[in-house]
N, C-alpha and C positions, 0 to 999 in steps of 0.2 A: 270885229265887224258885225258878227251875228248879234252881239248884245247891244250894239250901238252905244257903247260906253267906252271910256278910256281908262287905262291904268297908268298912274304916275309913280315913277321910281324916284325917291328923294334921298338926299345925302344927309348924314349926321356929322360928318367931319370933312375937312380938306385933307385928303390923304388918309393913311391908316397905318398903325404901328404893328399890325398882326403879321405882315410880311408874307402873305400867301404867294407862293412862287409862281403861280399861273396868272396872277391878277395884276393889272397895270397900277391900280390904286395901291396895292400892297407894296409895289416896288418904289412908289413915291416916298414911303414913310409918312408919318403923321406930321402935318404942318400946323393944324390947330383944330379945335372942336368948334362946332357951330352952336350958337345960342338957340333956344326954342323959337325965338322970333325969326331967326334966319332960316330955320327949318320950315316954319309956317309960311314964310315969304315965298319959298319955292312953290308951295301949293297955290297961294294967292295968284302969283303971276302965271302959273300954268293954267289955272282956271280962266284967267282973263285971255290968255293966248287962244285957248279953245273957243271962247266966245267970238273973238275977233276973226279967227281964221276958219270958223265953221267946222271945227273938229268936234267929235262926239264928246259930251261932257264927262268929267272925271267922277267916277263913283268908287274907285278902288285905289288905295295908296299902299305902296310897299317901301319899307325902309331897307332898300337893297342897293342904294347908290354908293357913293364914297363913304368910307368910314366904318368902324365897328361900333354899333349902338351901345354895347355894354361899356365902352370906354368913354361914353358921354351920356350915361344913363339918365341923369337928372333932367337934362334938356330934352332927351328923346321921350321920356315918359310924360313930361309936361306938354310937349307938342302933341303927343298921341291923345292925351286927355282933352285938349282943345279941339282936335280934329273930330272927335265923336260927341262933343258937347252939343246938345240940341238947340242951344241958343247961339252957337257960333258956326263951325263948319258943317255940322249936322250929318256927318258920315256915319254909316252903320258900323258898330264895333267889329263885325265880322268882315268888313270891307277895308280894314286897316291891318297891315301885317308888319311886325318888327322881326327882322331876321338877324341872328347873331351867329358868329363862328364859335361862340362859347369859349372864351379864353379860360374860364374857370366855371365850376358848378354855380358859384354865386351869381354869375351873369344872368342865369335864368331867373333867380330870385329878384335881382335888381330890375330886370325888365318885365317880370311877370306881374308887377303891380299895375302896369298899364292895361286899361280895359279893352285890349285889342288882341288879335291872334299872334301867337308866337311861332316863329319858324327857326330852324336850325340849319346853318350852312355846314353840312356834314362832310361832303366831298370824299370821304373814305371811312368805312367802319373798322377797317383793320388798322391797328395803331401804327405799324411801321410805314404804311402807305400814307396815312394822314400826316405823320411827322414830316414826310417828304413834301407834302403839299402845303401844310401849315406848320412851318418850322418853329413857331413860337408855342406850339402845343406843349403843355406841361402835365396834363391829366390824361388818363386813359379814356377811351370812348365810353367804356362801361361806367366809369366814375362820373363823367359828365351826364350821362343818361340817368343813372340810379340816384345820384346825390343832387342833381339839378333838375332836369326836365320832368321826370316822373313825379316827384313830390310837388313841384310847382303846378303842374297840370291838375293834380288831385285836389289842390286847394281852391281851384277855380270852379265856377258853376259849370254844369254839364254842357251848357250852350257854348261855353268858351273853351272847350277841350279839344278843339280842332288844332292840329299842328302840321306843319310841313317840314320835310327833310329835303334840303336843297343839295343837289349832287352834280357838280361840274364834271362831265365825262371827258377824260383825256385818253387818247388811244394808247393802249399798251401799258398804262400806268394804273388806272383804276376802273377800266371798262371790261375787265376780263370776267369770265363766268364765275370764278371763285370770289371775285369782289361782289358780284350780284348775290351769290348764295350766302355770303357772309352778311350782307345787308339784310337779307330776309331774316336770318337768325337774330341779327341785332335788333330788329323791329319787334320781335316777339314779346320781350318784357314790357314794352309800351302797350301793346295790344292786350296783354294779360293783366297788367297792373293799373291801368287807367280806365275805369269804367266809363263807357260812353265816348271814348276817344274817336275822333275822326282823323285818321292818319293818312297823309298823302306824301308820296315821294315825287319830287319834281326833278326830272333829268334835264340838264343844261349842257348840250354839246359845247365843248370849249370854243370860245371866240378868240381867234388869233390876235395877240396884242403886238405883233411885229409888222403891222401894215406900214406902207411907206410913209404915211402921215403921222404915225404914232411916235412918241418920244422914245419908244423902245424898239424901233425898227433895227433889225440886225443884232439884237441882244443874243449873244452866244449862249447865255445860261438857259435860253428857251429852246435850244435846238432839238431837244428830245420831245417837246410838246407838240402834239398834232391833234387836230379835230378828228374824232372818230367818224367812220363812214355811217351812213344811215342804217346799213345792215347791222353794224355792231351795236348801235344805239337801240334798235328794235329788238335785237337778241337779248340785250341787258334788260329791257323792259319786260320781255316775255318771261324771263326767269322770275322777276319780281311778281308779275301778275299771277303766274302759276303758283307762287308761294303765298298767295293771298294778300298781297300788298297792292293797294290802289296806287297807280303810277301813271304820270303824264310826262310827255316830252314837251319842253317849253319851246315855243316858236321864237326864233331869233329875230330881234328888231333893233334897229339903230346901228348895225355893224357898218353901214355905208358911211357913217360919220364918227366912227370910233367911240360910239356911245352905247354899245351893247353891253350885256352883263360881263363884268371883268375888264372892260376896256377903258373905263373912265380914268383920266389922268390929266394933270395940267402940264403944259409944255414949258412953262417958266418954272425954274427951280426956286424953292423957298427954303427957309431955315427949318430943319426938321426938329420936332419936339419928341421927347421920350414919354 
């Protein structure tokens, strides 16, 4: 509200094959990938809705909806190029962000050709915790960082070396002090080996996907997942801040309609793709 501008979260696929255990989209599996035109259509219609309904205009777009952008890299990169084209959507490159869970180090290389900001859905820097949250993980966090993100950022201009680490906080699983301390250590090679980097950690208190209207209401596999208290979130942020890491807590929006971060899912089942 202070900026009097809106941020739009767009999807790159219907469903997702990465299977993050805390995410409604991941539980759907991948149904199909979207074309670049379908991705851009989300922006077109959202812009029109803002005009018609008197909502603040969109000046910020994040690829953080359904899907893993690296599993649809060609369409995502093409859409990003069009979004920042001065003859087309005319968005500033630093106002468009592609977020990947990074299935492989190559994911950063595939998406890094887009002239926009890169973000990494980390969720845990300790390998055994991340494997619990992202069971399709095949690489260590150090390998993803050192073989993927760091060299990709270093080949970019200094103006485009901003990056965000996204961290969905789940009580008792990845919001403990040791998780925060490990994340501080994990960030050091980025700060030390990428000149001019602007590194930000975004904390996202977990949004419950077991709401009565959700297709996953009553899912017993989610019984250990709980949204952390504000005190736990603030304590986590304090450790990062004291460790020299710029850190923000994301405000939850859309949870009243099962459309907050991690809650996106279709109610009708389709045929999954691999």
